[in-house]
N, C-alpha and C positions, 0 to 999 in steps of 0.2 A: 326477599330475594327478586322481587319484580323488577328491579334496576338490571339484574344479570339477564333477564329474559328479553329485554328490548334489542338485543343483538339481532333477534330473528326478523325484525323489521328495519332496523338500521345498519345492520352489518356488524361483522365481528371486530372491526376496530373500535366502533362506537362503544360495544360492550366491554371491550378491553380495557378503555379508557375509564370508563365507569368503575370497573373493577378495581382498578389501581387506585381510583379517588377514593373508594370505600375502604381499602386496605390503609391508605394513609389516615383515615379516621380512627381506625383500630390496629396498630402497629404491632401491638403484642398480642393479638388475638389468633394464637396457632390456628384454631380450628376454622377461622375465617379464611386464613390464608390457604389452608388445605383445601377447603371447599370450593373456593374460587379457582385454584390451580386445576383441580379436578374438572369443573366445570368448563373452563377455558379450554383445556386440552381436548375435552370431549368434543366441544363445539368447533373446535379450530379446523377439524377434518371436513365439515361441511363447508367451510369458506377457503380450503386449502387451494390456491391457485398456482403453487409453486413458488411463490415469493413471501412465505410466512416463517421463513427460518428464524428471524428476529424474534417472533413471538414465541416460539418453541424454546429459544434460550432463556427468554424471559421467565417463561412457565417452569423451565429448569431451575433457575435461579431462586424462584420462589420455593420449591422444594427444599433446594439446599439450605434455605433461610430457617426452615423449620425441622431440619435433619436432627437436631438436638433437643427437639420439644420434650418438655417435661410429661406431656402426655404420652404414654407408653404406645397405645393403638396407633395415634398419629405418628409418632416416630418410626415406628416398625414399617408401617405402610410406606412412609416416604421413602425410607432407606430401599425397601424392595422396588420401588419403582426407580430411584436412582440406580440401583445395580443392575437391573433390566436395561436400562438406557445405555449404561457405559459397557456393558457385555455386548451390545449392538455395535458399539464404536470400537470394541476390542481393546477398551483401556483395562486390561486384565489386572494389573497392580491396584488400580484404584478400586475396583471390583472386590479384590479381596480384604482391602482395608475396610470397606463398608460392611462386608459379611462377617468380618471378625467384630464389628461393633454391635452386630444383632446378638440379643440374648441366646443362649443355648437352647432354650426351648421356644424359640419363636417358630410359629407354624411354617414360616417360608423358608427358614435359613438353610435348611438341608436341601431343599429343592434349588434355591437359588446357587448353593455350592455345587450341586450337580450339573447344573446349567453351564456354570463357569468351567467345571472340569472337561465338560463336552467341547465346549469351544477350544480349550486348551489341548484337547486330544488326549487328555489324562482319563483314559476310558477305566482302567482297573480302579481307580479312586472312586470315580462315580458309581461304578457296579457296586462297590463295597458299601457305600452310604445307602444306594437304594435296596440292596439285599436286606441291610440292617432294619431299614424302615418298614419293608415289606414283612419280615418275620415279628416286629413288633406289633403291626397292624393286625395280622391274622392271630397272634396270640390274644390281642384285645377282643377281636371278634368272638374267639372260642370263650373268653371270659363271659363276654355279654351273651352268648348262646346259653351256656350254663345257668347264668342268672334267670333269664327268660324261663327256663325249663323249670327251675326251683319255684318261681312264681306260679306258673301253670299247675305245678304239682300240687302246691298249697291249695289252689283252688279246685283241685281234683279234676282238671282237664287234662286227661290221660292222653287223649287222641294228639292234642296239641303238643304236649311233652314229647311224646313219641316221634312226632314230625321234627321237632327241634333237635332230639337226639341224632336223628338220621343227618341232618344238616350238619351237626357238630363232627360227626363221624366222616362223612364226605369232605368237609373243609380240611381235616387232618390229613387226609389221604391226597386232597387235591393240591395242597400247598405243601406236601412232603415235610410234615411235622414229625415229631418222634412217635413212634407207634403206639406208646402210652397214651397219647393224647386222643387217639380214635377210639379208646375203650371208656374214657371218663365218664362221658353222658350217659352211655348205656348202662354202666355198673351203676349209677345214681338212680337212674329209673329203674332198674331191677331191685334196688335195695327198697325204694318206695314201694313197689309191688311185692316185697317179700318174695321173690320169686328165688329160692335156694339155688335150684339148679343152674339158673342162668348166672347167678352172683359168682358161683364156684367157678363156672367156665370163664368168665371174665375177669375173676382174679387170677386164675392162672395164666391168661394171655396178658395181663399187666405186669405180673412179676416175672414173665419171660422177658417182655420188653424192657422192664427195668435192669434186668441182669445183663443186658447188652448195651455197649457205649453207643452213643447216637451219633454217628458219622454225618454231621450237619453239610460237611463240603462235599459229600457225595451227590448232593442235589445240585442240578443246574441253576436252581432258584438262589442258592447260597453258597456258590463256589467261592466267593471271593471274601466271605466273613471269616476274620482272623479268630482262631480258636486257642485256647490255652492248653498245654500239655497236661494239666490237672483237671481239665474239664469233666474228666471221667469219674471224678468224686462225686459229682452232682448226681449221677445215676444212683451211686451208693446212698447219699443222703435221702434221695426219693424212695429208695427201696426200703430203709430204715424207719422212715415215716410210715410207708404205707404197712409194714408187718406190724409196727405198733398199733396202728388204726384197726388192723383186723383183729388183733389180740384184745383190744380195749374198748373199742366202739360199741357203744350200749344199742346203736341202731343195727348192728349186725347180731343182735342177741338170738333173733330169730333163727340164726344158723347154727347155733351151738349143738343141736341135736342131729345135724345133717352129717352122714358118714363121710361123705366126699370133704366136706368143710374141715371135719376134724382131721382126716387124714391130712390135708393141706396145712392145717394150723400145727399139727404135730412135725410136719417138715419145717415148718418156719421157727418153731422153738429150738429146732436142732440145729438152724442155721445162725 
């Protein structure tokens, strides 16, 4: 790429002509075209004297040229760039067409859609997307924290595990998650320590949380997320799974002689 760096001495126009010549030599190399377009666009600002509109247009055509690249990474990055440019020009119909082309699990798709909705003043739709993304990310963080704690427990690093359990509890509270989520890490920690008193106390709290419907829309963080009328059945499923675990899990065998646990267990058998 030494030929591209010569623009520093001979100016942008020289570098641009050299770049076009190199692309003519390898017209089917999407990676080359993408790299050249990125470098030219980045360096153009250093030479922008207000008369470089033609170069910006040419660079955009280069992106358009590889918008259907077979290389998924190149295609998605190019589409993201084109979307951002067209949002700035308020070409919203064209923007939506490009967003629709992006795969559902593209890292940028939802954020690009949010940017478009904001420019169109469709705030409700933008909030719904962001709220869904937020709760997905927080749930993923909780999963990671539990796995980190599990590893520390296997290594018998109790202090680190306790710290992570505290973080998991605070995260659930901070992000208005289901009350049940705030107890999970503490319960796993108590089971590892075979702390019967703490286990029973936490089980009672978890069962109480599960017996109540989680009204996700009550939180300002998730007010625009659409919920189904039968979502309450999920709490019932979780409750059944927890009851089964309490009754059958061998890791809880140390609780079998605990009077408070037996009282709680008898209550579950009757439920």
